[in-house]
N, C-alpha and C positions, 0 to 999 in steps of 0.2 A: 872033351873034344874027341871027335871020331878019329882023326889022324893027327897025332901030336907032332909029327915030324914035317907036316905040310908047310908050316910057316918057316921052319928052319931051312928046308930045301929051297923054298922060294927066295929067301934072303941070301942064302949062301951061293945062289947062282949069280949074285951081283957082287957081294962083298963077304969077306971072312970076318967073323967076330970071335973074340976070346970067350971063354966060359963065363968070365966076369961080366962081359958085355951082354951075353945071352941072359944072364940072371937079371941084369938091369932092365933089358927089354921086356922080359916076362912081367915085370911090375907094371908096365904100361899097356898091356894087352887085356882086353876083356872079351869074353865069349858071349855072343848074343844069339838067341833063337828067334827066327822069323817064321811065322806061320804063313801058309800060302796066302798071297795077296797083301801081306804086310809090306810097308814101305821102308826101305833103308833111307831113301831121300825122296822128297816131294818137290816138284817144280815150285819155285817161288821161295824155297828155303835156301839158306846158305849152307853148303856142304861143309861140315866141320870134322870129318873123319875119313879114314880109309879103312877098308875091310878086306880080309882074305876069305874067300868062300871055301869052307871046309866040307860042306855038304849042301846039296841042293842046286837050284838054278835061279839066278836073278835076271831080270830083263830091264834094259834101258829103253825108255820111250820118251817121245817128245810130242807135244800137242802142236799141230799146225794152226795157221791163222783161220782156217775154215772149220776148226774144232775137231778135225780128224786127228787120230793119234797114230804115229808111226814108230816102229821098233827100230832102234839105232844100234843095239848091241846086246850081247848076253854075257853073263858072268857064270862060269861053271867051276867045279871043284878045282882049286889051285889058282884061280884068277883073283886079282885085286880089283875091287870096285870102288869108284869114287867119281866125283866130278871135279877134275883138277882145276878147271877155269874158276869155278865157284869157290873151291877150297882155297886156292892160292891168292885169289883176288878179293876174297870176302864179298862175293857178289851173288845175288840170288840165282839159283840154278834154273836152267831151262829144261832140265831133265827130270824124269821120274826114274827111280831105281826100285824095283818091286820084286818080291819073291814069287816065282812061278810055282814053286813047290815049298813044302816045309824045308827050311834051310838053317844052317848053322854057320855063323861068320865070326871071325876074330877081328876086333875093332881096335884101332888106335886113333885117338883124337888128334886133330891138327895141333892143338896146344901141346900135347904130350910128344908128338912127332918132332916139334921144334925143340923141345927139351932134349930128346934123344939125339937129334942132329948135333947139338952142342956138346953132349957128353960122350958120344961115340965118334 
């Protein structure tokens, strides 16, 4: 990972964790490389994870009824990316989340996130 303290700083801005809890959390995080134009999430898929952008830029887009595509948001270093509605409701996403540049993200699956909520 390019910036090993990025996830710690992001989480500590919300909640304090003990060293034991950090070690537990570390077991559920995976590092993923996205090449330019790789998708983190495609419209129609159920979002099953959250990710912290460590390096690169991701773009959120949505296809309109007339087949035009609009940009709805960006994810840059230090941002969390996900589709909360899809992830929390187990519903197909209406969004695409795609890498605009070669990117590195730290990913936690929804299943693992639920385990962490119970344990921490």
